[in-house]
Phi, psi and omega in degrees: 000018181062030185074003176266137185281132177298146185282142176296142173268126182248132179249126178247111170277154179070024190291357177244025174260180188297307178285320184292327178286315180290324171299316172304315176297320183292328182264344178303317177292344184278106184281009173285335190234148175257123195262138174223129179256136177245110181221165185283330185215101187294339176297349180275355179269137182287149185303324188288329179287310189305332175294338195249342179236173168267143182240124165243138183258136178172199183209150177286357174264359179238084189307328183299329181275336180294317191299310177299325182290335183263358182302124173073006179287142175272298184235125184243115171279131173253100182248037187248133176192157192243147170234029201275169187268347181294133181296339177275005195291334179296309181302318179297318186289322177296320175307309186299314180290330175288319180299311185296313189294315177304321181285331176293321181294313181292337181270355180076028175293138185283319188214141174248130174258128182228141170247112180243202176247163182277160180133170177234157183299338189280323176244358191291142172289168186302320179294316176291329169304319181298320180293318180297312183297324177296314180295321181290322184284327174298318187266018185285359179224066179305331182284349183255321178206146171286129175234122177257115181254109177267147176230125182233163174263251178271116182267121180259118173189156175306126185095341181286145183297315177302311184298316182291324173301306178297323183288318178293323174295325183289319178289332191261333188234099176295333189223128187226139166259133193228155172299156177288345176279007171291346176264012169287137191272144173221196174226139177247147178211142186286157179292321179303320182285325181300320179286331176294316175304307181303311181295328180284334177304334187290313180264014184296120191284067166208148177264001181289162171264126187238144174251113187241107187271129183238151182169167182253017177122150186299144176206148173265166175300319181298317175293322179301318182295305194287325182278337172292315182296330176289331174290333176272013184066031185237168174231126190233144181239125177248135182229105178301136178231155178270000192254005181270104181281159177310316180302311179298320180301315183296318176298319178299322179295321188289334182291326188244000177229178188273358189274149170275171188303324182297315178289316185286326183292328179293315182293315179294315176304319179304322181284355185278348180232154185293139171231084179237171185288142182240003177217167177246031182278349174293317177286331182282319179261348180230051187301343182272349179268112174248093186315140171281157182292165183296320178297319176298317178298324177299307179298319174295326181289319182301316180300321182290323178296314178302320183269005179050054180239047180272111180284323184209160177228156184307326189268008177302310176226133178216195187281163170058236189287341182292327189280304190260081182285341180311329178280354184231029183248024170222108181270024181296342182275358179296136181255351176234135181215149170241118185251129173231131186241124172237121176281142178223025177305126178075359180249335180204168180258151176308314185289334177286327176294317181298322176292323176299313176306311180294354181262359186291149161081172187068216173304335183279345173081188186229029173069215196309314193260031179300336180287333174289316179293325175296318178298315177301319177306312185292327181286328171299311182302313184298338175263003166107001177276198182275332189063189188263353192285353179289332175077211178212148183297321189226138189293335181237313192275143173236152172220157182303125182106351184291148165279146178217086186065233171267016173258162170240139175279114185247351171200135170229126173246101183319126171085353186229321193213134167234122171244129183248129169267133184281125175253014177282169182275111182219145170292063187152194180240139187219145181230149167234118190244137174239114181254113183263107175267186181288337183227007185206154172246126179250111179251127186228125170269118175263140176214126180248111190278144170267101183069195177302315185302326180290321178292322172298323183295311190294320183283334179290331185260001184294331175298315176297319176297319174311312173293307190293305193288328177291317177299317176306308189290315186299313187291329179300320181285324180292322177287353183286352178289345183275354187239130180272143178283145183272000000 
């Protein structure tokens, strides 16, 4: 190295998730470290980021892919967790963490840094218990590797699930009937403070394994709503009642917020028990970090939303199909298709039509039959899906892995192609493809039915498809007038 000390190599797992993507952007400008990302699908990494880091593709369930990714690594961030509906997800989380710890030890990694949740075994929900067990597994061999295990409660930041829930409730419901346990205490912490803790953990001068509880002070969900509303210039009234069960509360959340029933149920279950700090290690070992208040965190998140600066969202990476999109980016096996072709020769440019395609959904809507899309979204929500309220991360830009209402972006070829994979509840697999050619737009709905029910579903909605898809293709071309060619 010509006498120059090598920079510590830092590995970030879960680098396309909410925290992982933010941490990557946070550390990129810091020339003290060399970054390596470990992901299941490298296509979800933005090109500008991929040019500045090393990228290894693999899975913690495939130890043979972990070994090369961990070679020469000094500090490894474990930012993988599940909130899945699979009954075995707790067992899988433990297996993943165990594989990772063993691979780190074998590779001579100095330190593992993990971000989990507050809570204790006696009162923890199933999801929080899985986070605790993951932390215990990662730190099971303190004599062989140092583990810094951060525990946080509610993370407040633009795009976080907790903040989106609070924001949606504040904006949509001036009066709320709530369960009595909305007065259960938790801890809130701003995303910027979380990133500061994670960064400082790299060079923390200790070889010990530590559990570090972080937060800006105890707060109840009731206080979170009322204080956030005040920051937003609103006034909201919450009336606790004894009749709202966790299941009813979960359905109530999915009707008014962007989260599906799976996420809502996990969050509601977590609210039933206190999740507050149980140690003072944050102050002792990270004395330079003074967490900002909950209201300041909300104000900062609101500012990011207003400036359209959302780096990541809770739905960037989630369990099952939403996480590993590489198995869903090819609709070649579809047996049923709805194809619409709209010529635009001498009327629009290929680039402006592609920009119009990429502006679909979220607050921009789905044109003339938006009410039918919204109705389908409500039906999807009630059946446990994502619905339309998930919206989109950015008003204009899309990237592979982005959520777009009840779709997931699984392929983008700039100026040419956008492929969306359906995450709505359907008896089969569905895609919506936009192929933008030099003089025409080819829009194709692909469908692989699951059995007879899938075929009955497809043919029963053909009349609606005729209205919706024909209008969508035509109006996308027409709306391209709003975009200038580059």
